[in-house]
C-alpha positions as MATLAB code, in Angstrom:
seq = 'MNLFDVYPLYEVTPVKARDVYVYDQNEEEYLDLYGGHAVISIGHSHPHFVRKISSQLNRIAFYSNAVQNPLQKQLASSIGEQSCLHEYELFLCSTGAEAIENALKLSSFHTQRKKVIAFHGAFHGRTSAAVAVTDNATINAPLNSQHQVTFLPFNDTKALEKELATEDYCAVIFEAIQGVGGLDEPDEEFVYAMEKLCKKYGSCLIADEVQSGFGRSGTFFAYQKYQITPDIITMAKGMGNGFPIGGILIHPDIKAKYGMLGTTFGGNHLACTASLAVLDVLKKDRLQEKTKTLEAYFREKASEISKIKKVKGRGLMLGLEFDFEVSGLRKQLIYDHHIFTGGSSNKKLIRILPPLTVKEKHFDYLFDALKEILENN';
ca = [
     -32.681 -118.874  106.902;
     -35.700 -121.131  106.289;
     -38.544 -121.963  108.627;
     -38.485 -125.362  110.321;
     -41.048 -127.186  108.190;
     -43.502 -128.776  110.634;
     -46.805 -127.294  109.436;
     -48.708 -128.333  106.302;
     -50.005 -124.974  105.103;
     -53.003 -123.910  103.062;
     -52.247 -121.490  100.225;
     -53.923 -118.579  101.998;
     -52.130 -115.565  103.491;
     -54.366 -113.493  105.786;
     -53.173 -109.926  106.263;
     -56.099 -108.428  108.168;
     -59.264 -109.588  109.922;
     -62.533 -108.184  111.198;
     -65.147 -109.997  113.309;
     -65.782 -113.388  111.618;
     -63.837 -112.627  108.435;
     -60.180 -112.670  107.428;
     -58.765 -111.066  104.281;
     -55.770 -112.125  102.221;
     -53.221 -109.952  100.409;
     -55.574 -109.731   97.426;
     -58.480 -108.472   99.582;
     -60.283 -111.805   99.181;
     -62.714 -112.396  102.073;
     -62.802 -115.665  104.022;
     -65.437 -116.696  106.555;
     -63.634 -117.880  109.685;
     -65.567 -120.761  111.239;
     -62.499 -122.115  113.017;
     -61.231 -119.111  114.961;
     -57.607 -120.224  114.741;
     -58.222 -123.343  116.886;
     -61.018 -121.721  118.962;
     -58.790 -118.793  119.912;
     -60.905 -115.948  118.508;
     -63.731 -115.583  120.998;
     -65.122 -112.052  120.567;
     -64.284 -111.604  116.881;
     -61.153 -110.448  115.072;
     -60.034 -106.881  115.830;
     -62.980 -106.158  118.107;
     -63.012 -102.360  118.662;
     -63.143 -102.629  122.476;
     -60.308 -105.160  122.462;
     -58.160 -102.973  120.210;
     -58.824  -99.844  122.303;
     -57.964 -101.557  125.576;
     -54.761 -103.115  124.225;
     -53.655  -99.841  122.596;
     -54.315  -97.852  125.730;
     -52.427 -100.311  127.916;
     -49.510 -100.409  125.471;
     -49.128  -96.663  125.914;
     -48.788  -97.104  129.690;
     -46.832 -100.306  130.406;
     -46.752 -103.534  128.392;
     -44.740 -105.800  130.658;
     -42.979 -106.219  133.922;
     -42.158 -109.390  135.795;
     -44.132 -111.079  138.554;
     -41.672 -109.696  141.094;
     -43.840 -106.571  141.426;
     -47.471 -105.715  142.089;
     -49.825 -105.901  139.092;
     -53.393 -104.922  140.052;
     -54.637 -106.068  136.640;
     -54.078 -109.669  137.742;
     -56.418 -109.255  140.719;
     -58.949 -107.496  138.506;
     -58.806 -110.393  136.054;
     -59.222 -112.944  138.847;
     -62.285 -111.085  140.086;
     -63.837 -110.919  136.612;
     -63.252 -114.612  135.913;
     -64.738 -115.429  139.306;
     -67.813 -113.348  138.559;
     -68.542 -114.844  135.139;
     -67.660 -118.440  136.036;
     -69.260 -118.290  139.528;
     -66.081 -119.849  140.914;
     -65.265 -117.174  143.473;
     -63.549 -119.544  145.881;
     -60.880 -120.666  143.391;
     -57.497 -118.972  143.044;
     -55.833 -117.932  139.774;
     -52.337 -118.612  138.474;
     -51.558 -116.985  135.136;
     -49.252 -118.249  132.394;
     -48.942 -117.747  128.636;
     -50.284 -120.807  126.779;
     -52.588 -123.786  127.078;
     -49.694 -126.225  127.221;
     -48.127 -124.195  130.031;
     -51.442 -124.289  131.874;
     -51.501 -128.099  131.580;
     -47.879 -128.374  132.737;
     -48.615 -126.280  135.818;
     -51.826 -128.169  136.587;
     -50.038 -131.523  136.486;
     -47.081 -130.215  138.466;
     -49.359 -128.724  141.107;
     -51.326 -131.967  141.465;
     -48.058 -133.833  141.960;
     -46.911 -131.359  144.615;
     -50.274 -131.646  146.359;
     -50.477 -135.460  146.391;
     -46.758 -136.301  146.359;
     -47.506 -138.812  143.582;
     -46.200 -139.205  139.995;
     -48.670 -141.039  137.760;
     -51.505 -139.532  135.729;
     -54.672 -140.944  134.156;
     -55.765 -139.499  130.812;
     -58.292 -140.719  128.260;
     -58.279 -142.154  124.772;
     -58.513 -139.359  122.212;
     -57.120 -136.776  124.642;
     -55.141 -133.786  123.419;
     -53.603 -131.590  126.107;
     -50.616 -129.953  124.420;
     -47.152 -130.475  122.960;
     -44.736 -129.715  125.804;
     -43.215 -132.331  128.091;
     -45.940 -133.470  130.498;
     -48.766 -132.070  128.339;
     -47.790 -134.189  125.346;
     -47.283 -137.227  127.574;
     -50.973 -137.064  128.544;
     -51.925 -136.586  124.877;
     -53.116 -139.755  123.159;
     -50.946 -139.482  120.049;
     -47.752 -141.531  119.886;
     -46.525 -139.734  116.759;
     -45.971 -136.452  118.610;
     -44.437 -138.037  121.726;
     -40.627 -138.109  121.647;
     -38.668 -140.747  123.615;
     -37.919 -138.058  126.207;
     -41.627 -137.769  127.017;
     -41.830 -141.441  128.016;
     -40.351 -140.552  131.411;
     -43.851 -139.483  132.453;
     -46.001 -142.268  133.876;
     -49.374 -142.017  132.144;
     -52.213 -144.524  131.861;
     -54.762 -144.023  129.091;
     -58.289 -145.293  129.696;
     -61.499 -145.178  127.667;
     -64.258 -142.817  128.676;
     -67.104 -144.436  130.628;
     -65.195 -147.445  132.002;
     -65.707 -146.824  135.711;
     -64.327 -150.217  136.752;
     -61.037 -149.641  134.940;
     -60.762 -146.165  136.449;
     -61.319 -147.415  139.986;
     -58.868 -150.289  139.516;
     -56.130 -147.794  138.664;
     -57.011 -145.160  141.269;
     -57.222 -147.787  144.011;
     -53.439 -148.215  143.735;
     -53.158 -144.674  145.157;
     -50.262 -144.021  142.761;
     -51.976 -141.297  140.722;
     -51.618 -137.586  141.346;
     -54.327 -136.663  138.848;
     -57.047 -137.603  136.407;
     -57.169 -135.116  133.524;
     -60.161 -134.905  131.176;
     -61.832 -132.747  128.545;
     -65.584 -132.394  129.042;
     -65.688 -132.033  125.239;
     -62.624 -133.391  123.486;
     -61.151 -130.948  120.991;
     -58.588 -132.477  118.648;
     -59.968 -135.886  119.642;
     -63.177 -135.229  117.722;
     -65.724 -133.722  120.159;
     -66.424 -136.896  122.102;
     -67.911 -136.405  125.580;
     -67.981 -138.687  128.615;
     -71.346 -139.924  129.880;
     -72.829 -137.926  132.745;
     -72.736 -140.931  135.091;
     -69.044 -141.407  134.382;
     -68.250 -137.762  135.138;
     -69.840 -138.044  138.578;
     -68.126 -141.384  139.202;
     -64.789 -139.876  138.188;
     -65.134 -137.062  140.701;
     -66.219 -139.459  143.465;
     -63.341 -141.849  142.813;
     -60.770 -139.053  142.756;
     -61.958 -137.916  146.167;
     -62.040 -141.477  147.501;
     -58.472 -142.282  146.486;
     -56.890 -138.850  146.930;
     -56.194 -137.926  143.303;
     -56.726 -134.449  141.837;
     -59.366 -133.998  139.150;
     -58.168 -131.651  136.392;
     -60.713 -130.213  133.944;
     -58.954 -129.167  130.736;
     -60.904 -126.159  129.449;
     -58.160 -124.765  127.221;
     -60.342 -125.030  124.113;
     -63.844 -125.246  125.597;
     -63.649 -122.493  128.215;
     -64.718 -118.838  128.245;
     -68.294 -119.415  127.158;
     -67.754 -121.488  124.028;
     -69.785 -124.504  125.178;
     -72.840 -122.594  126.431;
     -71.590 -122.629  130.014;
     -68.531 -120.648  131.051;
     -66.602 -123.918  131.334;
     -67.815 -127.052  129.575;
     -67.562 -129.186  132.734;
     -70.171 -126.903  134.358;
     -72.855 -128.863  132.561;
     -72.330 -131.196  135.528;
     -72.443 -130.442  139.244;
     -68.808 -131.292  139.963;
     -65.917 -129.450  141.595;
     -62.576 -130.032  139.859;
     -59.429 -129.462  141.867;
     -57.782 -127.588  138.982;
     -59.194 -126.009  135.807;
     -56.977 -125.095  132.854;
     -57.758 -122.342  130.350;
     -56.188 -120.431  127.444;
     -57.196 -119.987  123.747;
     -60.396 -117.873  123.827;
     -59.211 -116.259  127.046;
     -57.199 -113.661  125.121;
     -58.889 -113.470  121.686;
     -55.518 -114.003  120.014;
     -53.233 -112.498  122.643;
     -51.170 -115.277  124.293;
     -52.518 -115.943  127.779;
     -53.337 -119.011  129.820;
     -54.064 -119.882  133.394;
     -55.234 -122.367  135.956;
     -57.937 -122.058  138.581;
     -57.012 -123.821  141.794;
     -59.393 -125.079  144.473;
     -58.646 -123.648  147.953;
     -57.910 -127.144  149.296;
     -54.606 -126.882  147.416;
     -52.293 -124.503  149.260;
     -49.764 -122.186  147.634;
     -46.097 -121.978  148.611;
     -43.591 -119.453  147.359;
     -41.670 -120.799  144.401;
     -43.797 -123.859  143.610;
     -44.961 -122.322  140.298;
     -43.515 -119.519  138.233;
     -43.568 -117.821  134.834;
     -41.807 -114.966  133.054;
     -44.504 -113.694  130.723;
     -47.638 -115.031  132.404;
     -50.008 -112.395  133.747;
     -48.231 -109.466  132.118;
     -50.036 -106.173  131.765;
     -50.994 -106.580  128.114;
     -52.166 -110.164  128.596;
     -54.400 -109.239  131.521;
     -55.818 -106.302  129.577;
     -56.598 -108.558  126.615;
     -58.474 -111.049  128.777;
     -60.352 -108.329  130.656;
     -61.485 -106.940  127.290;
     -62.740 -110.398  126.300;
     -64.695 -110.703  129.534;
     -66.158 -107.211  129.043;
     -67.556 -108.171  125.636;
     -68.737 -111.630  126.720;
     -70.769 -109.993  129.480;
     -72.026 -106.930  127.618;
     -73.099 -108.821  124.482;
     -74.262 -111.974  126.321;
     -72.242 -114.117  123.928;
     -72.253 -117.188  126.152;
     -76.049 -117.263  126.269;
     -76.293 -116.787  122.497;
     -74.256 -119.947  121.821;
     -77.232 -122.118  122.781;
     -79.558 -120.513  120.231;
     -76.855 -120.683  117.574;
     -76.221 -124.355  118.338;
     -79.911 -125.145  117.880;
     -79.942 -123.320  114.536;
     -76.768 -125.119  113.431;
     -78.292 -128.508  114.252;
     -81.481 -127.610  112.391;
     -79.527 -126.667  109.262;
     -77.377 -129.810  109.510;
     -80.507 -131.984  109.619;
     -81.311 -130.849  106.073;
     -78.231 -132.614  104.664;
     -78.568 -136.395  104.649;
     -74.841 -136.988  104.171;
     -74.174 -135.449  107.593;
     -74.398 -138.471  109.850;
     -74.014 -136.768  113.203;
     -73.626 -133.374  114.847;
     -71.277 -133.467  117.838;
     -70.394 -131.021  120.569;
     -72.133 -128.180  122.385;
     -72.564 -124.442  122.035;
     -70.119 -123.203  119.408;
     -67.740 -126.135  119.824;
     -69.334 -128.275  117.138;
     -68.537 -131.008  114.649;
     -70.092 -132.448  111.502;
     -69.434 -136.159  111.055;
     -69.678 -137.887  107.667;
     -69.172 -141.498  106.550;
     -66.107 -140.511  104.505;
     -62.833 -138.702  105.216;
     -63.295 -134.950  104.953;
     -59.875 -133.549  104.023;
     -60.966 -133.026  100.423;
     -64.238 -131.460  101.514;
     -62.419 -129.014  103.770;
     -60.105 -128.023  100.924;
     -63.094 -127.314   98.704;
     -64.644 -125.215  101.461;
     -61.537 -123.068  101.802;
     -60.497 -122.766   98.149;
     -63.871 -122.739   96.383;
     -66.082 -121.109   99.014;
     -63.578 -119.255  101.208;
     -64.623 -120.886  104.488;
     -62.145 -121.885  107.203;
     -63.022 -125.057  109.143;
     -61.021 -127.456  111.298;
     -60.046 -131.109  111.268;
     -59.438 -133.569  114.082;
     -57.996 -136.999  114.781;
     -61.388 -138.266  113.582;
     -60.732 -137.988  109.846;
     -64.468 -138.040  109.090;
     -65.235 -134.951  111.184;
     -65.213 -131.226  110.387;
     -64.781 -129.017  113.441;
     -66.656 -125.711  113.668;
     -65.179 -123.315  116.258;
     -66.164 -119.816  115.112;
     -65.862 -116.537  116.975;
     -68.766 -116.293  119.421;
     -69.967 -113.298  117.405;
     -71.000 -115.603  114.531;
     -74.570 -115.213  113.259;
     -77.168 -117.478  111.674;
     -76.448 -116.031  108.224;
     -72.873 -117.311  108.476;
     -74.131 -120.829  109.111;
     -76.499 -120.428  106.159;
     -73.486 -119.710  103.972;
     -71.665 -122.790  105.297;
     -74.556 -125.172  104.734;
     -75.319 -123.756  101.283;
     -71.685 -124.414  100.374;
     -71.842 -127.946  101.773;
     -74.995 -128.698   99.814;
     -73.397 -127.483   96.597;
     -70.215 -129.499   97.129;
     -71.975 -132.701   98.191;
     -74.475 -132.564   95.354;
     -71.675 -132.259   92.782;
     -69.506 -135.055   94.206;
];
């Protein structure tokens, strides 16, 4: 049997990993500045993470949500502490796309409406409703067109109010820092207007923090740069440091009913243990706070290369924008210098999403490699 061929693959086969490095079958070392799509938050194979997972595996790995699991309440408490969102409630699932699906479904239950507003450049996932609110026609199948979605540009308050005034929309979903879309951010004034208009016309505001959450942006959630209160917050990726886990935080104005949401694997014992280990390390090593210093250093190093036209993003969710398409540059980085980076729908942008344990010396290595490549091209 062959694999269903939907991924263009680099000719690299990692077999082990440690902190910010991965190693292939020939023991070649690669610097991981992409973290597997921002998934690796506290470093590959972190000793505390490995110990906690191993210990839990020796007790119980899984049982369904039909029974008590105190680890879920412990995880809710820890997320509340580090995010300062104590009043929210937690629903656990297994992936970012599942988090988006549940957020949209919950907003529809709450408002009894069907339509959704999303934004140009948005990427929210690949499952039914999640892909429908993703601004990429090539990955939307005809089946997904059943969802009623309106795409708007960031920062067009008049267009947003015109749509919301119809009172047909259950939700507005946004990324405070777009991921796949290329690290674009809405203006501060628009963010506050968006929240105000959602309240005025009775639509839920969903903050998609699947990629930007768990300290990556310099705040626990990227939207927390602003003084707003989303109705629902989605999270996944860095939440489990590679173990599949996702979730949504739900404002207390939205009331739970038995059966309205459900999941088989979400919130299992191993998943909760993985996320609790991540939170332990984030707190103990102050990784969220360190992202700000590392961002400043990254920007300083980028300013030394004239061919870098712009640095985008915040914290350790960063991008380097050039005036040419970067696919060839990224291939040279991985094959000639053994550095993993990421692409985006902006073909002129390299995404940098390293483990939060990255250090200045790792950025030095990146920028030395970039200088060498750019000088020789």
